[in-house]
Each structure stands twice: as C-alpha cells, then as structure tokens.
N, C-alpha and C positions, 0 to 999 in steps of 0.2 A: 506391542506399542507405539501408539501417532506419535507421529514427532512435525508439527504443523510448523516448520522450518528447517530448511535445511541451510548450512554456509557454505556448500562447494554446486548449486545452483548455476549453470551458466542457459545466460539470457543467449539466446539465437530470435526466439520472435521479429526482430527489427530484419535481418540475414532470411529469415525463412520467406517473409512478405515478400522476397521481390527474387525469392529465388524460382518458381517459375509464370510457366506467362498463364494470360487473364483467355485463354480458348480452351477447347474444348479438350486440348491434348495437355498433359503432365510434362511436356516435354522443359530437358533444365535447361537452363540460360548459361551459355558459353560466361569464360569469364571479363569478355570482354562485356560482356554484356551486363550484367550480374553492375561491374566495377562503375557501365552510364546509368545505370538504370539505380544506383544508392547513389549516384549524382545526384541523379535527377530530382528523386523523393529528400534532401537535405535542401537542394534550394528553395521547396517550396517550404518543406520548415521551416528554415533561416529566415521566412517574412510569417508567420505566426507568433503572436500571444501565447505567451504558455503558461496557467495560472495558479501556479505555483508560488512563479517571481512575484508575485504581487502582492500584501499581505491587505490590499484592502478585500470587502465581500461585495461580489459582482449583486449584480440580481437575479443572471440565472444559479447565481451559487444558496450552498448553507450555511451553520452555522453550530458551532458547542462550547459549550465550557463542560469537561470533566473538574470538580474539585475532587480532589485527592491528599490521603492523609501528610501528601510535602509539599505540597499547590496545585494550583491550574493551571490549567492546559487545554488553551485556544486552537480549535481546527476549523479551517472552512473546511464545508466538502464538496464533490461535482457530482451536483445529481444528473449533469446531463451526458458527461462522458463515463461514467460510473452507476448506474439509476439503479442497475439493484446493489448492490453495496450500499450505496445510500438509501436506500429507502432501508435495509436490515436495520444499519444501523440507527437510521432512524426509529426505528419504531419501538425497538432492543428499548430505546435509551426513553422517549418514550412512555414504553407502560414500566419504564423500573427494572430491568433485565439487567443491567448494570452497578446498580446499587449495591456496594458493599462486596466486586466483582474486585481479587486480588487482582497484580504480575506476576505474573507466577511463575517469569523467564525471561527475566533481565541478567543482557550479555552485555558487562560499558566495549567505546568502542566496536558497538554493532547494532545493537536493537533494546527495545522494551518489549513486554509482550502482551495480554489481556484477554479480558470476554467471558473465558471460561468460568462458569460459575462455580461448576465443583474444584478450581483452584489448581489441577490434575496437567490441565495441559489437551489431556483426553475429553472432555465434554465439549458441552456449550450447541446451541442450535439454529438457525435462523430463521427465517419469520417465511421463510418458504417451503418450512415441513412438509411434507404430504398433499403441497397444494403443486400445480404444472405449470410453476418455473422451478421443482425439484429433480437434479438431478445428481448423477453419483447414489446412493442406497435409498433415495428421495430423499432424504434431511441433508445435505449442498447444494451449493448454485452455481452462474458457471462465473469462470476467469469473464476481467473484462481488462482490454485492453488498449491502450490508447498513444499516439504519436504522441500528443498534447503532454502524458503523465509519465512521474519514475520515478524510480526511490532515492532521492538527494534527500539529507540532510531534513531530518523535520516532520517526512512524508509521512500519510498516514495511510495505511495497507490490510490487506486480505488475510490473517494467517490460512494458510493449510494446508493436507495432507497429499498431495495433491493436486493434479488440476480436478477443475469442477468441484472438488470439495468448498466449497466455504461455509463453514459456518457460521459464530457466532466472533470468534475470537478474532484478533487483531494487535498488531505490531505499530510502534514510530518507528523508523530509522536513526538513528544517533548517532553514529558513525560521525565524527571530525575532522578522521584522514583525508585528507587529499585524494579523488582518486582518480581524476585526468589521467594518471601513468596507463592503465585501467584500460581507459572509452577507446577504441580504431577510433577514428576522424569521422569513417562516412557513418555512422549508424547516429550520432548522433551532436545535434542544431548545436549550432555555437552559446546559445542561451544554457542550455541544458551542461553544454559542457565545462562550460563555466561556472554553476551551481557545483556541478559535483566537484571543484577545488573545495568544493567548505563540508564536504563531507558525503556520503551515504552510500551506498550499498547498487551496487549499479550491478551488480553477477545475479541481481537477485530481477530486474529486467525483465519481462517478460511471463517471467512465473509465477506472481502474482496481482494481485487486482488493488495499484492504488486508486484510493476512492478521496485525499484529502490534504491537508498539508498541516501543520503546527505555523498559526501567525504571531503568538504568543506565551510563552511559556515555557521551552526553551532549558533556561537553568534548571525549571522541574524535570525536566524531562534528565537533564546530565547527573543532576542527579539524584532520582529512580534510578540512572546504571549506577551511580558509584557506589553504590549502597552494596552489604556483604554480603551472596549467598555462595549456596552449599554450596555441594555437587554432584547438583540437579540444576544449577543457574536459577532456581527459591532463592526469591529473597529470605534472607535468617528472623526480620520485624518485617512481619506481612506489609505490606506495600496495597492502601484500598484505593479505587475509586468510590469516593462516596456519592455520589450525584454526576447525571449528565443536565444541566439545563440545554435547552435548545437556545440561540439569541439569533440565529435564527431559520424562519422553519421553510422548505422546499414545496409546492402543491403537485405529487403525479397523476400521470391521468386513468 
C-alpha cells in the first residue's frame, strides 16, 4: 500500500546542495568549507523575499478558492517556482477533477490531505500521465524544489510515494506548534525561521514539492484537521471539496 506522507522524512536537501563542489569531480567539502558555503548561501537568502509570507497575490502568481463542506480555503500558487505542480493542479481544478473529492487523510497537528478521486490514498493521476514530462511508472512527475518555498503552516504541497511520484494528491500543512527548536540556524533564512515559530513541518522540506500557500481560511483547515477520524486517519464523516474556483489564472508557455 502506498503511503503518500511519511512522518519521519528528514530534510537534507539544503545540506546536500552544499556538499559537493561545482566542478567535474565529486570531492566532498571539508567541514570548514561546508560551514562557509552554508553561511554564504544564507547571507544571500536573507536578502530575498519569500512569496509565502505575503497574502497579496502577485502578478506572477495564481490563486484558487476551495469550497468545502466545512467552508472556503483561498490559496495562492507559485507557477514560476513550481511550474509542473501548479499547472497540474490548475488543470485538474478547471476540469472539475477535484469536485466531490474528499480529504481522505487528516492528522490534527500535522496536515490535511486530499486530491485522490478514489478516496483511498492510493489513487489519482497527474495531467502528465503518458506524456513526456511523466516520470516513475509514466504517471508521476518530478519533484520541484526552491530555496524560497517551505512547509510552513498553511503551505500547499504535493503528496507523493517517494521522489518523482507526484500525481493528483496534495496536502496542506496544518501544524500550529513552534518548530524553531527543530531548525538548524545555518539552513533556514531568518524570515522562514520566524515563520516556523507559527507552525509547519520542516521535516518535510526537500522531500515534497511546495507550490502554494493558504492566504485565507486557515480556520477551516484547522476545523477539518480536528474532525473525528478512524484508525486510518480518515474522517468518519466525509469532508469534501465541492468545487475549486480559479480566482487568478496563469498562462504557461
């Protein structure tokens, strides 16, 4: 049985990016060189703006409204930072693929997961199935990572069964607990470090494609997360996405 979210994922993507020289060799950096590389990277990141931290919808972003039987959730999307995931999600939304689909896996203090038409956690396909962008068994697509996107509270991310197995399932990070004690100060820019004080799941960074952020409706996300579930984390009473409206579209090349 596929499990689309692992609670014990350890994010090493940020560290790995600094562990090899950008030469024709694979020589490992020494400890001091690694420290210097991480510090230099962090200095540059601290100069940047992080789109998840703004509730404004920028010109280069898209936005949707999820109407659920628990209320509405408005999410902005980042097509320039995660183009495959955003185009997949928007196309499915426009085609009504998610209409009537449930949040089939809900863990209070962690996340809410949906997007599987079967409602089992084992179904769903991407729009890339059978096309040149498909990976894995021909139905999934590649993970996308960005130093500007993180699994902070309210982040929308692709669920997967391992690297490059993204289909149609997604989750919203719901955890409210301060996560700063879990963060290495050299890996996280100050603004993201502070955002994790409000919750999220930093252990998922690097393993899952973050492609959006809730900008209105986190109370609805919390309400969904607090619902009664069975021993498989499935809500006892179905929680459904009734429809998804496109608030702001994006044209892909």
